[in-house]
C-alpha distance (Angstrom), angle and dihedral (degrees) to the residues before:
residue distance angle dihedral
X1 . . .
X2 3.80 . .
X3 3.77 92.3 .
X4 3.79 92.4 43.6
X5 3.71 94.5 52.6
X6 3.79 92.8 47.3
X7 3.81 92.8 49.9
X8 3.82 100.2 45.9
X9 3.75 132.7 77.9
X10 3.84 120.2 -96.5
X11 3.76 90.4 -106.7
X12 3.82 91.5 55.5
X13 3.82 89.9 45.5
X14 3.72 89.7 59.5
X15 3.80 91.3 61.7
X16 3.76 94.4 42.8
X17 3.78 96.9 58.0
X18 3.78 97.9 47.9
X19 3.82 100.6 84.3
X20 3.87 124.9 25.1
X21 3.82 119.5 -133.1
X22 3.85 109.5 -90.0
X23 3.83 93.4 -127.2
X24 3.87 96.4 53.0
X25 3.75 131.0 54.8
X26 3.79 116.9 -128.2
X27 3.77 124.7 -133.4
X28 3.77 117.0 -165.4
X29 3.84 118.8 -162.1
X30 3.78 117.2 -165.6
X31 3.87 109.8 -156.8
X32 3.78 134.2 35.3
X33 3.81 97.1 -143.7
X34 3.76 126.4 109.1
X35 3.77 96.5 -65.7
X36 3.74 96.0 44.6
X37 3.75 96.0 47.7
X38 3.79 90.3 46.9
X39 3.79 91.2 51.6
X40 3.86 91.6 48.5
X41 3.81 91.5 49.0
X42 3.79 91.1 51.1
X43 3.78 90.0 56.1
X44 3.85 95.1 51.9
X45 3.85 92.8 110.6
X46 3.80 96.8 37.2
X47 3.73 120.8 115.5
X48 3.81 93.1 -121.8
X49 3.74 142.7 99.0
X50 3.78 108.3 -109.7
X51 3.85 121.5 -161.7
X52 3.81 116.5 -171.3
X53 3.80 112.2 -162.2
X54 3.82 124.9 -164.9
X55 3.84 132.6 156.6
X56 3.76 88.9 -138.3
X57 3.88 125.9 58.5
X58 3.79 92.9 -139.9
X59 3.84 141.3 67.7
X60 3.82 114.3 -134.4
X61 3.71 125.1 -147.0
X62 3.83 91.3 -139.7
X63 3.91 98.8 -170.9
X64 3.84 88.5 72.5
X65 3.77 98.1 42.7
X66 3.76 89.4 103.7
X67 3.85 88.8 62.1
X68 3.84 89.4 57.7
X69 3.75 89.1 49.0
X70 3.87 90.2 53.5
X71 3.85 94.9 42.6
X72 3.84 97.1 -112.0
X73 3.84 91.8 117.9
X74 3.80 134.7 22.3
X75 3.82 121.2 -125.3
X76 3.80 92.7 -105.3
X77 3.81 90.7 58.7
X78 3.79 93.0 67.5
X79 3.79 103.0 32.1
X80 3.79 136.3 77.2
X81 3.85 129.6 -171.8
X82 3.80 110.6 -101.4
X83 3.82 90.1 -147.9
X84 3.81 89.0 68.0
X85 3.78 86.7 78.9
X86 3.88 89.2 71.8
X87 3.79 88.4 66.4
X88 3.82 94.4 59.1
X89 3.85 100.1 31.4
X90 3.73 119.2 56.0
X91 3.74 100.2 -169.6
X92 3.89 95.6 55.6
X93 3.81 134.8 88.7
X94 3.79 123.8 -171.3
X95 3.76 118.6 -143.7
X96 3.87 122.1 -166.4
X97 3.79 100.6 -144.6
X98 3.82 144.1 113.4
X99 3.75 119.5 -116.6
X100 3.74 109.7 -127.1
X101 3.79 103.2 172.2
X102 3.85 142.3 10.0
X103 3.80 127.9 -158.6
X104 3.78 106.5 -168.8
X105 3.79 93.9 -178.9
X106 3.82 92.8 60.0
X107 3.75 93.5 30.7
X108 3.80 92.1 -125.6
X109 3.84 132.9 126.6
X110 3.73 134.5 -170.6
X111 3.77 122.4 -131.6
X112 3.79 128.3 -175.5
X113 3.84 116.9 -144.9
X114 3.88 124.2 -167.7
X115 3.77 109.1 -98.1
X116 3.82 94.3 1.2
X117 3.83 106.5 68.2
X118 3.76 126.3 -145.3
X119 3.74 122.5 -13.7
X120 3.82 126.8 -170.2
X121 3.72 112.7 -135.2
X122 3.84 122.8 -168.8
X123 3.77 121.6 -147.7
X124 3.80 140.4 -172.7
X125 3.75 92.7 -164.0
X126 3.79 127.7 20.0
X127 3.83 125.4 -160.6
X128 3.80 116.0 -168.0
X129 3.79 112.6 -157.4
X130 3.76 103.6 155.0
X131 3.79 101.3 136.9
X132 3.70 127.5 -154.1
X133 3.84 139.0 -60.2
X134 3.84 130.8 -154.1
X135 3.72 112.7 -70.3
X136 3.85 123.3 -156.6
X137 3.84 100.8 -165.0
X138 3.77 94.4 -110.1
X139 3.75 95.0 -39.5
X140 3.79 104.1 100.8
X141 3.75 89.6 158.7
X142 3.86 87.4 75.4
X143 3.87 89.4 68.0
X144 3.86 90.9 75.4
X145 3.80 90.7 61.9
X146 3.84 102.6 25.4
X147 3.82 114.9 46.6
X148 3.77 119.6 -158.7
X149 3.77 126.9 -139.5
X150 3.79 113.9 -118.9
X151 3.86 106.2 113.1
X152 3.77 142.7 20.7
X153 3.82 93.5 -89.3
X154 3.83 88.9 55.7
X155 3.80 91.5 48.3
X156 3.84 93.9 49.1
X157 3.75 91.5 45.6
X158 3.84 90.7 52.8
X159 3.78 90.9 46.6
X160 3.76 92.4 51.6
X161 3.82 91.4 47.4
X162 3.80 93.2 50.6
X163 3.83 95.3 46.6
X164 3.77 93.1 39.0
X165 3.82 91.0 53.9
X166 3.75 91.3 60.2
X167 3.79 91.9 48.5
X168 3.80 92.0 51.5
X169 3.83 90.3 45.3
X170 3.79 88.8 55.3
X171 3.76 91.6 49.1
X172 3.85 103.3 48.1
X173 3.80 125.5 84.3
X174 3.79 91.6 -159.0
X175 3.84 109.2 100.4
X176 3.76 92.8 -159.1
X177 3.75 93.4 51.5
X178 3.79 90.1 45.7
X179 3.83 89.6 54.5
X180 3.86 89.2 48.4
X181 3.83 91.9 50.9
X182 3.82 90.5 49.9
X183 3.80 95.5 49.4
X184 3.82 114.2 93.4
X185 3.84 119.2 -170.1
X186 3.80 120.6 -165.8
X187 3.78 115.7 -167.0
X188 3.78 112.6 -152.5
X189 3.83 127.0 40.2
X190 3.75 100.6 -148.8
X191 3.82 122.9 115.5
X192 3.79 93.7 -69.7
X193 3.83 94.7 49.9
X194 3.77 92.9 44.5
X195 3.79 94.6 48.2
X196 3.89 92.0 43.8
X197 3.85 91.6 48.3
X198 3.83 94.2 48.1
X199 3.82 92.6 47.3
X200 3.75 90.9 48.3
X201 3.81 92.2 50.3
X202 3.81 89.4 52.3
X203 3.75 90.9 50.8
X204 3.80 94.8 52.5
X205 3.78 93.7 45.5
X206 3.77 101.6 41.5
X207 3.78 115.8 7.7
X208 3.78 97.9 47.9
X209 3.82 96.5 35.7
X210 3.85 109.3 128.0
X211 3.76 93.0 6.4
X212 3.82 94.9 109.8
X213 3.79 130.8 51.0
X214 3.82 98.2 -166.0
X215 3.83 100.6 41.9
X216 3.80 138.7 35.9
X217 3.79 107.8 -135.2
X218 3.78 90.8 -161.2
X219 3.82 88.4 70.1
X220 3.84 89.7 64.2
X221 3.81 114.4 122.7
X222 3.79 116.4 -128.5
X223 3.84 114.5 -168.6
X224 3.72 124.5 -170.0
X225 3.84 112.3 -161.2
X226 3.77 129.9 -170.0
X227 3.81 135.1 164.2
X228 3.80 89.4 -143.1
X229 3.80 125.9 83.8
X230 3.78 97.2 -109.4
X231 3.74 146.3 14.1
X232 3.78 121.9 -94.1
X233 3.89 92.0 18.5
X234 3.81 92.3 -175.9
X235 3.80 91.1 62.2
X236 3.73 129.8 74.1
X237 3.74 115.3 -77.6
X238 3.77 92.9 -118.9
X239 3.85 90.5 58.3
X240 3.77 90.8 44.4
X241 3.84 90.0 56.7
X242 3.78 91.2 49.9
X243 3.75 92.5 49.8
X244 3.79 92.8 48.3
X245 3.80 89.5 51.9
X246 3.82 91.0 48.7
X247 3.78 92.5 49.9
X248 3.77 90.8 52.0
X249 3.75 90.2 50.5
X250 3.78 88.4 54.6
X251 3.77 91.2 53.1
X252 3.77 99.0 -101.3
X253 3.80 116.3 140.1
X254 3.77 109.3 -139.2
X255 3.83 116.3 -155.4
X256 3.86 115.5 -178.8
X257 3.75 130.4 176.7
X258 3.80 91.3 40.1
X259 3.82 121.6 122.3
X260 3.75 118.2 -151.8
X261 3.76 110.9 -123.9
X262 3.79 103.9 173.9
X263 3.84 136.4 13.1
X264 3.74 115.4 -172.2
X265 3.86 140.1 147.7
X266 3.91 91.0 -74.2
X267 3.76 96.9 51.5
X268 3.84 139.1 -94.7
X269 3.68 136.5 -33.8
X270 3.87 111.2 -152.6
X271 3.73 128.4 164.0
X272 3.82 89.8 -1.1
X273 3.75 94.0 -59.1
X274 3.77 127.8 105.3
X275 3.79 120.7 -130.4
X276 3.84 110.5 -163.9
X277 3.80 108.5 -138.8
X278 3.82 135.4 152.3
X279 3.90 92.2 -158.6
X280 3.81 118.5 53.0
X281 3.84 115.4 170.9
X282 3.80 124.1 -165.3
X283 3.77 115.7 -140.8
X284 3.79 97.6 149.2
X285 3.80 126.5 87.8
X286 3.78 131.1 17.0
X287 3.76 134.6 -162.8
X288 3.81 133.1 -163.9
X289 3.73 123.4 -103.3
X290 3.81 117.1 -97.1
X291 3.80 93.9 -103.6
X292 3.90 98.3 85.5
X293 3.80 87.9 60.4
X294 3.81 91.3 49.8
X295 3.79 86.9 62.8
X296 3.78 91.4 63.6
X297 3.79 88.3 -120.8
X298 3.73 126.6 146.3
X299 3.77 111.1 -101.9
X300 3.76 136.9 -163.4
X301 3.84 124.2 -123.4
X302 3.86 90.0 -81.6
X303 3.79 91.6 54.9
X304 3.86 94.1 -107.5
X305 3.81 116.3 146.0
X306 3.79 116.8 -109.6
X307 3.80 105.3 -127.1
X308 3.82 135.0 -175.4
X309 3.80 125.0 -113.6
X310 3.89 88.7 -83.0
X311 3.81 89.8 55.1
X312 3.84 89.7 -111.9
X313 3.77 124.6 139.1
X314 3.73 112.0 -109.2
X315 3.83 111.9 -97.3
X316 3.83 91.0 5.6
X317 3.79 105.9 88.0
X318 3.83 92.9 177.0
X319 3.81 95.0 53.8
X320 3.80 126.1 82.3
X321 3.81 130.8 -178.7
X322 3.75 118.8 -160.1
X323 3.80 140.7 173.9
X324 3.77 121.8 13.6
X325 3.77 92.8 -16.0
X326 3.80 91.6 67.3
X327 3.79 130.1 72.8
X328 3.76 105.4 -141.8
X329 3.77 124.9 179.9
X330 3.81 122.8 -158.1
X331 3.77 125.6 177.6
X332 3.88 87.0 -9.1
X333 3.80 91.1 -57.6
X334 3.79 130.4 99.1
X335 3.73 119.6 -105.2
X336 3.83 105.5 -118.6
X337 3.73 122.6 -110.4
X338 3.77 97.6 -118.1
X339 3.83 133.1 126.8
X340 3.79 96.1 -102.2
X341 3.84 92.0 53.9
X342 3.84 91.0 48.2
X343 3.81 91.8 50.5
X344 3.70 93.7 47.8
X345 3.89 92.5 48.0
X346 3.72 92.7 48.0
X347 3.78 93.1 48.8
X348 3.80 91.2 48.0
X349 3.79 94.1 51.6
X350 3.84 92.2 46.5
X351 3.74 91.5 52.2
X352 3.78 92.1 44.9
X353 3.76 92.6 53.4
X354 3.82 91.3 46.5
X355 3.84 89.6 54.1
X356 3.73 91.6 47.9
X357 3.74 91.2 51.9
X358 3.85 87.5 55.4
X359 3.80 88.7 53.2
X360 3.76 96.8 -104.0
X361 3.80 119.9 137.1
X362 3.89 114.5 -133.5
X363 3.81 116.6 -151.4
X364 3.87 100.8 153.9
X365 3.84 106.4 106.1
X366 3.77 127.0 -132.4
X367 3.77 113.9 -87.3
X368 3.80 121.1 -168.4
X369 3.75 114.9 -140.9
X370 3.76 109.9 -153.0
X371 3.82 109.6 -142.0
X372 3.82 90.6 -179.8
X373 3.78 139.4 -84.7
X374 3.78 122.5 -100.0
X375 3.84 136.8 -174.7
X376 3.76 127.2 -178.3
X377 3.82 119.6 -140.7
X378 3.71 107.1 -164.3
X379 3.81 128.4 -65.8
X380 3.91 116.1 -9.8
X381 3.74 96.1 -2.0
X382 3.85 134.2 96.0
X383 3.76 136.7 143.6
X384 3.82 128.5 -136.3
X385 3.77 131.6 -167.1
X386 3.71 125.0 -174.3
X387 3.81 117.3 156.9
X388 3.79 107.3 -59.6
X389 3.81 91.5 -10.2
X390 3.80 114.8 100.0
X391 3.74 119.4 167.0
X392 3.80 137.7 163.4
X393 3.76 140.5 177.0
X394 3.79 139.1 52.0
X395 3.77 99.8 -28.4
X396 3.83 90.1 50.4
X397 3.80 87.8 49.9
X398 3.80 90.1 55.4
X399 3.79 89.6 49.8
X400 3.85 90.0 50.3
X401 3.84 91.2 50.7
X402 3.83 93.4 47.7
X403 3.85 94.4 47.9
X404 3.86 92.8 47.3
X405 3.80 94.5 48.5
X406 3.81 90.9 49.6
X407 3.85 90.9 48.1
X408 3.84 95.1 54.5
X409 3.81 112.1 116.0
X410 3.83 101.1 -118.3
X411 3.79 138.4 23.4
X412 3.87 90.8 -116.4
X413 3.83 87.5 56.8
X414 3.76 92.0 52.4
X415 3.80 93.1 47.9
X416 3.81 93.2 47.8
X417 3.76 96.0 45.9
X418 3.83 92.8 45.1
X419 3.81 91.5 50.2
X420 3.87 92.8 46.1
X421 3.80 92.2 47.2
X422 3.84 91.9 51.4
X423 3.82 91.2 48.4
X424 3.85 91.0 48.4
X425 3.76 93.1 45.7
X426 3.74 95.8 55.6
X427 3.83 99.5 33.4
X428 3.78 105.2 27.6
X429 3.74 89.3 -134.0
X430 3.84 126.1 129.8
X431 3.80 125.4 -145.9
X432 3.78 104.6 -145.4
X433 3.77 107.7 54.9
X434 3.83 93.6 143.3
X435 3.81 127.7 145.2
X436 3.83 109.5 -163.9
X437 3.77 115.4 -120.5
X438 3.82 117.7 -115.3
X439 3.84 115.0 -107.5
X440 3.80 112.5 -80.2
X441 3.76 118.4 -107.0
X442 3.79 129.5 -151.3
X443 3.76 111.4 -83.0
X444 3.80 95.5 22.3
X445 3.82 104.3 157.4
X446 3.81 89.9 -146.5
X447 3.80 94.6 56.5
């Protein structure tokens, strides 16, 4: 079916996906992220029809999204077409669509495709791997002024805001407005916030140096806010202290113990004080996509589905939730929402389904193997924690770079990123400093 679906028109594809062949079971995977791709790959030898559904046509290597947001890398460097999986895996079909409803009882879901409308897709097994999106702790109105960082649109929006702020600062004659344009506030001091703040600090001090006649980008104010007591709260306190010191050395102002009360067009109010800023970036909370709730499953406060030790939804033995969309407990502690956990969960479920299709019963629960947590804090510095091992500095940064290059989805991604990192390392320059043009209007003299 993979070849048929790829070679037919969208209207024919709608008819093809409605009813599975009687002789083969159908496994539907929602989400082409780390967990979904891992589950699909684990089913490559299974006697089943696999359909992978995603509303995007590309897989994103999310750990490096912050580098797209700060112009180090271009979007193509960290993405790969999901459809490429059909070339290597004969039992899979990729469907560009957005799931709009799931009926677990009838084992049917609805998916909306561009230009086609809504299709009903039957399944024998369902794997939900839809990940997370930015969460604003009940203040969704903040999203308008403080974009999160979960996809390419977010990264490009942030890049345009950062670069545009310096252009506006160089244009205005108002000193107060210039200061506001050159003040960047990042809300959330987890790994994403720390990495983004450090990369932004490197940009203003090195990359943009000498690029403006009327302003000095190095005088920009970068503020990292968090309601908690320290940065990187999931890391050991000793590493947190080192990272905080490193950030301050880079010129980042770290403010902890401050809860954000308001985000608007003028900036942020935190701890009762207003911080004027034209660029507020949200790297704090996350929530699950709406799909776990469509399953009728119990969810936690972040909307993640509560699953059993086999990663199955309670009372729905044919439905699995993996990756960030699942709330998984191990040894009375939650499994972290990181890429390695998503990959392991997806692989586990794919293999479990493959064994069940062969008539085997799986009773061994999912076990997450922690290979360590890492965060990079600018050039030549990273931290690593794995059990009792806690390291930081240049050698750890080299390990971080090596691991991330190997983990990129395709060889061309690895070559591009390696080449760009070497260029940036020795020159300080960044390759993707683009601000998208506004849409053309009728009568534009530059059209």
